[in-house]
N, C-alpha and C positions, 0 to 999 in steps of 0.2 A: 294083614289085618291090623297090626299096630299102627302102619302108615295111614290107613284109611281112618282110624279111631282120632288118631293125632291130627289129621287134616280138618276132620269134622269137628272137633273141639275148638281147635284154633280159629277157624273161619265163623264157627258159631259165637264164639265168644266176642268176635269183634261185632257181629251184626246185633248182638243184644246190647253191647255196649252202645251202638248207635242208637237203637229203637227206644231204648228205656230212658235215655237222656232227652228225648223228645218231650216238649210240655204237650200237655194233656189236648188232645184235640188238634195237635200242630200238623200241618201238612209238611211233613218231613220225610216223604219216601225216600228222598235223594241222600239222607244222611246213610243209606246202605251203599252209598259209593266206596268207602273206605274197604268194605267187604268184598265188593265187586274187583277191587284191584289188587286186593290181598288174593282173592281166588286167581286170578291170573298168575302172580307172582308164584302161588303154591303149586300150580300144576307146571310152569316152567322149570322151577328147581326139583320139584318133588316128582314129577313124571304126569303124562297125560291122563293115566289110568286113575287118578284121585279124582277127577270130575263128579263120580258120584257122592264124594265127601261132601264138595262144595254145595252139591243140590240139597242131600241132606240136611246139612245145617240150615240153609236158608228155609227149606221145608218146615222144619222142628220150630224154628223160632218164629215164623210167620203164623204157624198154626196156634202157637202158646200166645200170639198177640189176638186171637180171635179173628184172623182174617180166613175167610172162606176156604175152606180146602181147594176147590178148582183153581180160586186166584192165587192161593199160595204155590200150588203145584206149578203154576203158568210161571209165577216169578222167580220160582226156584230153579225151573227148566231154563228161563231166560238169562239168570245170571251164570248158570253153570255152564251154558254153552258160550256163553261171552267169554268167560274165562278160558273155557277149552280151545274157542278159535282163536284169542289173542296168543295163547301159549304156544298153540301149533304154528302160527304163522311166524312168531319171532323164533321158534326153533328150527323153522325151515328156512328163515331168513339167512343166507349165506354170510358166515362169519360175525354174527350178532354178538356183541360183547356187552354183558349186564353193567360193565363198568360206564358205559354211556360217555365215553371220553373220544367219540370219534362221529363225526357228521352223519355217517352212514347209519350208525346205531339209533341215533335220535329220529332220522328219517325212518327209520325200520319201526320205532316204538309208535311214532305218529300215525304211520299207515296202520298197523295193527290195531290201536286204538279207535280209529275210525270205521274200520271194518267191523272188530268185534262189537262195538257198541252199535252198530247198525242190526247185528244180528239179535242181541237183546231187545232193542227198540222194536223190532219187527214181532217178535213173539209176544211181549207185553202187548203190544197193541192189537194182536191178534186175541190175546186172552181177554182184554178189556171189551172188545167188540162181542166175544162169544159169552162172556160170564156177567157182564154188566148191563142191567136192563136200559140204563139211559148214559151210555158213556159219552164223554167231553168229544170235543173235536178230534177224530183219530189222527189227523195230520199233526196238529199241536202236541197230541201226546206222544207221537213219534218223535217229533223234532225236539220236544223237552227231554225226552228220556235219551235220546242218541248224544245231545249236547251235553247233558250231565253225566253220563257214563263216560263218555270221551274225556271230559276235564277230568273226571276221576281217575283214569288211567295215567293221564299226563301228570297229575300232580300226586295223588295218593302212590299210584302206580310205580312212576319213576323213583320214589323213595323206597318203597318195599324192594323193587328188583336190586335198586344200586345197594341198600344196606342188607337185605338178605343174602346177596351174593357176597360181598366180603364186609362182615360188620365191624371187624377189628381194625384199629389204626393206631399209629404211634404219632405222638405230637409233641413236639417241645413246650416248655412252658409259655415261651413267648405266644407259640401259635395258638394254645389253648385261651390265653388271656384274649388274643385278637379273635378268637370263635365266640368266646362269651360275649364280647362287645359287639361283634355284627349280628348275631342272632338274638343277643337281647335286645339290641335297637329294633330288628325287624318284629320282635314278639311285641313290644311297648307301643310301635307304630300300629300294629294291627290291632290291638286291643282298642287303642284309642279310635281308631278309625272305624271298628265295627262293634264295639261294647260299650262307648261312651258316646256322649252327646258331642264331644269335642273331635269333630271329623275334619276340621281345617284349622289352619294356621294363618291368621292375617289374611283369610278369604281365600287360601290356597289348599286344595284339598290335599290331606296327608298321602293320598295315594300317589301323589307325584313324589312326595319326600321319599316314599317308600323304595321308588326305584334305585336311589343312592345306595343303601346298603344293599338291596338285591345284586347290583352292580360289583359291589365290594365281594359279595359272597361268590359271585360267578368267577370272578378274576383271581381271588386269592384262595379260594377252599375247592374249586373244580366241581365235577360232578355230585360228589357226596355232599358238599355244602349247599349247593344250589337245589337239589332234590329236598333236604330237610328245609330248607326255606320256602319252597313251594308246599310241602307238607304241612307247615306252620301256617301257610298264608291260607291253605283250603280248609285246615279245620278250624282255624280262629275266625274266618270271616263266614263260614257257613252255621256255624254253633250261634254266633253272634246273631245273626239275621233270624234264626229260626226260634232263638229262645228271647227275642224282642227286645233285646238292647240296640242300642245306637240308632242313629237317624235314619238308616236304610230299613230298619226292622219296622219302624212306623210309617212306612210307606203304604198308601191306601190300598194298593195291590202288591200282597206279598209275594205272590207267585211270579209275578213279572221282575219285582227287586231281584229276588232270589235267581231269577233267570239272569238278570243283567250280571248280578256277582259272579255267576258260572262263566259268562263269556268273559269278564275281565280277568277271572283266575286262569281259564283256558288260553287266553291270548297271551298273557304273561308267562304262562308254563312253555307255551311253544317258543315264544322269543327267547328266553333265557336258557332253554334246554339247548336251542340250535346256537345261540351266541357262547354258551359255555363249551359246547362240543368243538365249535370252530377255535376258540381260545386254546382248547386242550391241545387240539391237532397242532396249532402253531407252536404250541410250547414243545410238544414232541417232535416237530420238524425241526426246531431251533436245537433241540437237544441230539438230535440226530445228525444234525449239522455239525454241531460243536464236537460230537464224537467223531465224525467222519474227519474233521478240520485237526483233531488230536491226531487220530491214525494217520492222516496225511503228513502231519509235522514230524511224527515219529518215524515214518517210511523216510520223509526227506532227510531228517537227522541221521537214518540208518545209512541212506544212500550217500550221504555227505561225509559219514565217517568212513565208510568203504570206499568211497572216493578218495579220501584224503590217506586212507592206508595204502591204497594202491599207489597213490603219488609218492607218498613216503618210501614206499616199497621200490618203486622205479628210482628215487634218489639215491637211496642206499645202494641199489643194485650198481647204480651208475658209479658211486663213490667206490664201492668195493672192486668194480672191474676196472676203472680209470687206475686204481693204485698200480696194479701190476703192469698196467701198459706202459706208464712212465719210464720205468728202466728199460723195458723193450725198445721203445722208439728213441729214446737217448743212445741206447746200444747200437742200434742201426745206425744212428746218425755219426756214431764213433768210428762205425766201420767205413761208412762212406767217405768220412773225412780222411780217413788214413788208408783209404783204397784198399783195404782187406776185404775178402769175400767177392766172390761174382756179382757183377752190377745187376744182372736181371734178378738174381736172388733176393738181393737186398731192396731192389725197387718193388717186387713183387710182396715182399714181407711189409714193406713200409705202407702199400698200398692198403693192404689188409688190415693194418693197424688203423689207418686212417678211417677205413670204412667201419671199424668197429667203434671208433670216436664218434663218428658221424652217427651212426645209428642210436647212440646213448643219447647224443644231443637232440636228436629226432624225437626219440621216446619222451625225454624230458617237456620238449616244446608241445607235442601234442597233449601232453596231460596239462601243461598250464594253460595252453588255449581252451580247453575243455572246462577248467576251473575260472576261465576269463580272468586270467592273472597275467596273461601275455600282453605286452605292449609293443608298439613298433615306433621307432624313431625315426621320423623322417626328416629328409633334407634333400636337396637338388643331387640328382644323381645323372651321372651322365653313362648310359646303357652300356657302352663300351667297356668301361670299368668293372660293371657288374658281371659282364660276359667273362672278362679276363680271370676275375676272382673265381667265378664259378668253373671255368675250364681249367684251371690250376687246381682246384679241389678234385676233378675228377681225370685229370690226365694220368695218373697212375693205372686207374682202372681201363682207360681207352687202349693203353700202350700194351696191359696185360693181355686184352682180347684182341689186340691187333685191329681195332676200328680206325676208321677213317673219319675225321670230323671236318666239316666244311662250315665256316661262318660267314654270313653275309649280311653285315649291319649298316644302316645309315650313316653317313659321314658323321652327324650329330643329332644325337636324340637323348632329351632330358625327361627324368622322370622325379615327381615328388615322392620318395620312397626311402625306407631304411634300406641303407646299402648293403647290411649284412643279411638281412633276411631275402632281400632281391637275388643277392648271390646265391643263398642257401634253396632258394626255389629252383633257381636255373641249373644249380648242381643237382638237387634232387630229379629234375626232368632227365637231364644227361646222364646221370647214373642210372635211372630207370632203362633209358634208350639203349646203354651199353650192357645192362645186365639181360634184357629180353631181346638181344640181337646176337645171333650166332657169331663166331669167330670171324675176322675179316669182314665185319658190315660196314655199311655207311650211315653216317649221323649227320643230319643239316640242322643248324640253328641260324635263324634268318629272322629279321624283324623289319616291319613296313609301316609307314604312318597312314593311318585311315581316320580322317577327320580329325578329331580331338584325341583319337585312341593310339596308342602305340601297340601293335599286334606282334606278338613273338611266338614263333613257331619252332618246335622241335619235332623233327621227322626221322623216323629209321625205317629200315628195311627187314625188321626183325620178325619175330614169330607172331605178331598181330594179336588181335582179342576177338573172340565170338561175339557177335552181336548182341546175343542174349546177355552178356555180362558186363557190357558197356556201363549201364546203369549203376553197376555197383564197384566201378572202379575207385571212386573216393572215398568207399568205405575203410576207416582205419582197421588194420587187422583183417582185412578182407581176404576171401579165398580165391578170387577170380579176377586178379591183376592181368594175367596172361592168358595164352591159349592151352592147348593140351599139355605143352611142357612147361610147368610152371617152376623156375628157380626159387630156392628157398629165400627166406628173409620174412621181417615183419610186415611187409606191405602198409607202411604208413607213409611212403615218400609221397604219394599222389593226394592223400588225404592231407597231410601238413601242407602241401603246395597250395591245394584248394583254399585251405583256411587263411593262410598268409597271403594268398592273393585277395581274396574278399576284404582282409583288413586293410588293403591298400585299394578299396573300393574298385576291384577289378573283376573279370571274370576268367574262367579256365574251362576247356572243353576238351575232351578225347574223342577221336575219331580213328577208326580202323575199318577196312574193308573185309575183315576176317582173318582167321587163323592162317598164318603164312603171308599175309599182305602188308605186313609193317603197321606202324602205329603214328599218328600225327597228334600233338599236342599243341593247343593253341591258348595263349595267355593274352588277354586284353587289358591294358592298364591304362588309366588317363594319363596324357603325355604334358609335359611342360611346353609352352610354345616355343622356348630357346633357351639359351644360356642364361642363368640368372643375372639380373643386371647388379646386384650387389656385389657379384666378383668379376675380377678382370677377366677379359676374354681370353679364353683357352687356359683358365686357372681352375681346374676341376675341384670340387671340394671332397671328392670321395676320400674316405679316411685311410683305403687300403693304399692309395697311390701316395698319401702324403707319409704313410708309414714306411713304404719302401726308401722314399727320398730320404727320411729323417735317418733310417738304418743305414744307408750309404754312406751319410756323413758322419755318423756315429761310429763307424769301423775303426778300430785301433785305438780307442779311447779304453784305458785300462782302469779297472776299480776294485778296490777291496769289497769282496761279497762274502756275505754269511749264508750258507745253505742250511736250514734246519728241516729235517724230514725223518719220521721214524722208519720210513720204507729205505731201509739202507742202499739197496741197489738203485734206487731212484735217486737218492741224494748223490751217491759216489758217481754214477754216469753223467749226471747234470753238472757235478764241481768238475769232472774231467774234460767235459765239452767247453766249459767256461775257461778253465785253465788253458785249454789250446787256443782260446781267442784272446789270451793275453791276459786275463785277469787273475788277481790273487784272491784264493778262496779257501774258507775254511768250512769244515762240515761238522754238524752236532745231530745227535739222534734224539735229543728232547731239549725242554726248555732249560732245565738245571745245567747240562752240558754246553748250551750256547751262552747263558751268563757266566758261566766259569772262563769263557774265553776272553777276559777283560782285557788283554794285551793286545788282542787282534784289532778291536773296536772298528767294525765295518762301516762303510758308507752306504751300502744298500744290504738288505736282509731280505732273501727269499723264506718265507715261513710257510710251513704247513700248517694248516688250521688246526687240525684234529692230532695233536701231540699229545702222549700218554700221561704228563704230569700236568699240564696245563695248555689252556687253547692258545692259539696264534696270537689273537687278540691281545691275552694278558702279557704274551712273551714280548710282542711289539712294544706294549706300554713301558715295561721294564727295561728293554733294550735302549730305548730312548731316553730313559732316564739315567741309563748307566753310560751311554756313548754320545749324549746330546740330542736335541731337537733336530739336527740335520741330517740324522740317519733316515733313509727312504726306506719304506717298507712295501714289498711285493707279496701278496697272498698266493700260496698253492693250495687247491683244493680239489677234491674229487667232487663235491657240490657246486653246481653250476647255476642255481635256480636265482631270480632276480633279488629276492630277499637275503640271500646269502652275499651277494655282492653290494648291496646297500649297506649290509652290517658291517661289512668290512671297510666301505668307504668312510662310514660313520666313525670307524674306530682309527681312522688316519691312515689307512692303507691308499698307496697311491695308485696301485693296478692289482688286477684279480684275475689269476691264470688258473684255468680249469685243466684239470689233468685229463690225458698225458700231454705233457708240455713238451715242445719242441725247443730244440735250442734257437731257432728262429722267432718262435713266441716270446721267449726270454729276451734275446737282444732287441725285439722290439719294444718290450716293455721297458729295458734299460736307455734305449735311445730316448723314450719319451720322457725320462727323468732329467735329460740333459737341460 
């Protein structure tokens, strides 16, 4: 009951305000527009069962104005049915939002306005035909009511719906000042246009000037602001015309003038409601996009952080594993040099140590490639040199498993490649073949020229690959590199080989007839047409060949060498190997101990970078200040990434050796200092 009374009173007060403001005898039936639009909003938010309250308010006010009861009842029924139909359509319209900030919401309001107004226009036209003795043209009456009430819902109705849904708002002082300016401008222009004779400026109608603040309101204040602007426009224009002010009010045909004003208001209402909704949707889309971009950036940062954490973990793991490998490798080299221990055991242990070291290198390489920090240093390379380097790396594994390796290469084949990485690719392919072939197997490495390419093949008679797993063989850490019997491992050899081949602008493919039928890996690389013209014929530029030649020439040259490493077994075993080669060696465990050996004054210092009291870079600087600028520095470290090597180079180190360090690696580094 309370809802009914409140609805009746609120709707009735709005009707009374409209009717009693009309001039005597004025043709102002259209001033009930606000009440019709308010009735729709009332039923939309209060419930459809309040439609009798709307009808009661209309009937009571019209009867009080001495309108014949039959006509009053007809008008009350027409306007209450209009409100009921409009509210029902908006309630049933899927997802309608009273915020009017979407195009679909505005289109729903426009549709509801046209349909609901047609209902009231039809009822009023029938009532006029039934109760008026000489009704005006029924079609003109219907059209006038339909247009008038449609415009009412689009102007007054949009305001009531938007502001009744969410009346409260929070604005800053600057926004409030901006609102006062824009709506004050709209009000002033409307008053001049419809309440004064000054409806133009310099021959230009103020109606055109009014478009500018309306655009401002649409762009800056959204649906709330534009609905207020449309309310002001409908109220000020209609009252100005009906009260007889302004040039439009003095038109000979007031009804026609009022109808024209209605059309203008209706057109502007449709245009600016649509424009504002499209603008708001665009703003919301931009905000959502920015939100998605922010989320994406956070996700990328998280992935980058996780990827960096993984890389750091791998680097630290490699460092920590390499440190204990160094004394083991040096100890095996001592046993081999002294002919102590069974040769097959020493060879087997050495093979496994080198395998661990190569796995660590592969882990770091695959991580650097995924982070796009990996670079290849290309130069003319003779294929035979790269093959020799690869075979040398996998020879212990081949011997341990008793494999037979046959190599068939062209007499001369040149590539523009990184010799170290090319050797690494071939070593990985040979190592895979050895691992996935039963003992006593046969492995073939061959190469042929095909047009501008050099095709390298590694074939084995091993366990083969099930065809369903072939597409996955290049996945890092994949599960299906072999057949039913899969040896353990990290499964990164082929993934690393593929990425390195692609960095050389080449291709790699794996073929297998199935389990037990062996595997064929084919690498296709761009070939150089012949030996580089800048080199003498038969003078290979391969760094490994140069290193072996220089090492042979450097044998027998004795040096005074300082070895500094906090890993005591690694330092002592390396010192023993160097002394066995005829060098004079001193050992220190930290930077302070090394600086205390003032009388020793080495010519070469092998410095571990990660010392407990100071890093190797600082120690190298102090040793040079103590022993002279002629001191040559070689870094020892378990970290082998490019930035680590560059940092050592920038610090004045001549070479950088990654643990585990063999005596051959050290002697090669010493030979390059000659």
